[in-house]
N, C-alpha and C positions, 0 to 999 in steps of 0.2 A: 621815557624809556628807562628800564632798570639796567643794572650792571650786566646781567646775563643777555638781555636783548641787545645792548650796545656791543657787547663782545661778539655775539653771533652775527650782527650786521657787518661789523668790521671784518670778520673772517670771510664773509661773502665777497667783499670788495677787494680784500688783500689776498690775492691768490698765491699764497706761499705758505706751505705747511711746515717749513723748517722750524725746529725748536727755538732757534735764536730769535725768530720773529714772533711766533705764537706765544712764547713765554713772556714777551715784553708788552703784549697788547694791554693787559690789565694796568700795568704801571703807566703806559702811555695815555690811557683813558683818564686816570686820576691826575696825571701831570697836566693834561689838556684842560680839565675842569679848573685847576688852579690858575693856569695861564689865562683862561677866559675871564675869570673873576678879576684878575689883576689888570690885564690889558684893556678890558672894556669898562673897568671901574664899576662892576655890577654892584648896585646899592644893597645895603643890609649887612655888610661884613665889617664895618668899622666899629671898634670897641675902645672905650676909655678904660684902661686897666691900671689899677693902683699897684705899685710894687714897694715893699718896705726895704730900706737899706738894712744891712747887718752891722752890728756893733763890731768895731775893730777889723772890718773886712772891706776890701775895695770892690767887691763884685757880688752879685746874686744871680741865681738862675732866672731866666725869663719864665713867666707863668706858661703853663701848657696851652692856655686858651689864646695866647698871642703868637702870631706868626713872626718871622724875622722881618717882615715888611712894616716898619714903624715910621710914621710920618710926623710925629710930634713927641717931644719929651720935655717935661717941665716939673716944677714943684709948686708949692703954695705961692712962691714969689714970681712965677712966670716961666717962660721957656728957658730951657738949658741948652747950651751949645752941644752939638753932637760931633765928636772928633773921632779920628781913627785911633785904634789902640796904640799905634806907634807914636802918634802925636801926643797922646796923653802921657805915655812913658817919658817922652822928651821933656814935657812940662813938669811932670811930677815923678822924678827918677825913682824915688823909694816907694811910690804908690801907697804910702801909709800916712800922709799928712792929714791931720785932724782939722776940721773946720766946716763951714757951710758949703753946700754943694756948689760947684762952679762949672762942671761939664760932665758929660757921660760919653761912653764908647760902647758899641754893640759888636760883639765878636761871637759868631755862632749863636748859641743859646745862652750866652752870658752877657749881663749888663754890668759894665764897669762904671765907677763914678769916683770923682775927686772934687773936693776933698771928702774925707770921711766924717759924717756928722757924729757928734758925741751922743746923740740919742737917735733912736730909730726914726727915720724920716720917710715920708711918702713921696715917691716919684710917680708921676702920671704918664702913661704911654698911650698915644693914640695909634692903634695898630689894626692891621687887617686880621680879623679873627682866623684862627687856624681852621682849615677845611678838613672835615672828617673824610678820610679816604674810603672809597667803596671796597668792600671785601666780599659781602654776601651777594648771592644772585639777585635778590630783590631790592638791594640798595639802589638809591636814585641819586643823580648828581645834584649837589647843592647849587643854588643860585641861577643856573642856566635854565631858561624857560623851556618846558618840554617840547614846544612846537619848533624849537631850534636845535634840538639834539642832533637830528639827522643833518642839519645844515652847518653845524659847527664842530661837534665832537667827532663824529664819524669821519668827515673829510680831513680834519687835522691829524687824527691818528693814522689814517691811510697815507697822508703825506709823510709823516714820520717813518712809517713802515717802508714805503717805497724809497725814501731817501737812503735807508739802510740797504734795501734790496738792490738799488741801482747805483750804489756807491762804486766809484771807479770807472763808470761809463763816461763818455764824452757828454758835455752839457746838452748837446742837441739830441742825444739818445735817451735822456731821462724823461721819457714821454709820460709815464705814470706819475712821477714826482711832480712835474709841471702841472698836469691835469688836476691832481688833488689839491695842490697849492691854490690854483685858481678857484676851485670849488670852495675851499675854505675861506678865501678872501671874500667871496660873494656872501657866504653865510655870516662871516664876521661883520660885514657891513650891515647886515640885517640885525645882528645882535646890538651893534652900536646904536642903530635906530631905535630899537626896543628900549635900551637903557636911557637914551635921550628923552623919549616920551615918558618913561617912568619917573625920571628926575624932575621933569616939568610938572608932572602931576603932583608929586610930593611937595614941590615948591608952592604951587597954587593952594594945595590943601593946608599947608602950614600958615600961609598968610590970610586965609579966610577966617580964622578964628582968633 
């Protein structure tokens, strides 16, 4: 399904034409695709991305192709500890000590490091690749198999919409919220099954040669 088809399908099941709900459906669709990629660990989105340190500077921008979901950071000598920015400042109060890399911190789209190498040094990030948001009517979701669009994307967006619509009701009165959450959980289980089969296939394929 493309972006327009998904939007139309969701408008059919979410019977609320208020601007507050309708205007948020496109964002909820894109958010759901990112959620599914992360929550189900859909294969094909991990990237090893090199980043160069800057001379005399304790941070650089994360490359646009990297999301903020980073699972490994290292240099040519191996893995580097990842600390919070607060921890790093406590350990290196001036944030301008020169020397070999000892640790990094990630804050928003910035990668901080200490110490600061005297020559440009490569830091390697294993990150989930940034997902291109859908904007045009013919754009299609990345990663999520087409046969599961109706089983995962549509019910989760419906769940998000009805969570907003039924906000303030007693828990027992949130009939639509509960219904679409159940539908999403069933579809998500199918997605996990698809991912599991895909990963087993890739594993077998790699070891055959």
